[in-house]
C-alpha positions, 0 to 999 in steps of 0.5 A: 596551415599558418605558423605558431609565430603567425598565429600569435601574431594574429592573437596579439593583434586582436588582443591589442584591437578589441576594446578593453571592455568586450570580453572579460579575457580573450580565450582564442583566435583560431584561423584556418584557410577561410576564417577566423574565429575569435572567442572570449569569456563573458560574465556569467548571469547572477542567479539565485542559490540553487537555480535549477539547470533550466533557468541557468541554461535560460539565463546563460542563453539570454546573457549570450544574446544580449552580448551579441546584440549589444556588441554588434557594431564594435565586432563589425568594425573590428571584423571589417578591419581584420577581414581587410588586413588578413583576407579572411572572414572574422567569426565570434563566439563566446563562453559564458558559465562553461557553456560555448556559443558560436555566432556569425561563423561560416560553414565552408564547402569542402569537395570530397571523393568517396568510394562506396564503403565511405559512402555507405557509412554516411547512408547508414547515418542518414537511415538511423536518424543521425544525419539528414544528408550526406553532407550533415553526416560527414559533418557528424563524423568529423565532430565525432573525430574532433571529440577525440582530438586530445587522444588521437590527433595529438598522438598523430601530430606527434608521430608526423613530427618524429617522421619528419625528423627522421627524414630530414636525417636520411640519405635522400635529404639533398634531392628532397631539398634540392631544386625542383628539377633534380633527377630522381631514382625513377628518372 
């Protein structure tokens, strides 16, 4: 994980490096161990008043595709520079009319060991037609948790911060913060 200062520096680098006319605004720059994802807002297509949802959806899809094709060379140039500088792949996305589209993003393999009850959950999702494979089922589960990020993960992060504060005040701080070869109670 990177620090919030590193995240701000990364966002600042992209804000300064991206051509001024690429996006209406830079919405987010997200980074993990493998990739940097840059998402910007692009203008909505102009539609007649009372356009149907199907017409709106098709127009937004076409606008996203047009943007992707028109800006490819500019985005490649920025991505090459960023990949060299930050040693991570750069992916792109846009938001248009409330719709979000990601393109050129990577799917990183993640190794995990699951016990039988956990595998049975994945197999049930496959049998129910929710997923095509265990990998797809696991991705589905992660997306489900991701939807609840604001509720559950925010509360979990707050709890972890509280635990870290309490640990820092504890009596064994000197051992935890001391040299790696400091004796522990088990030794």
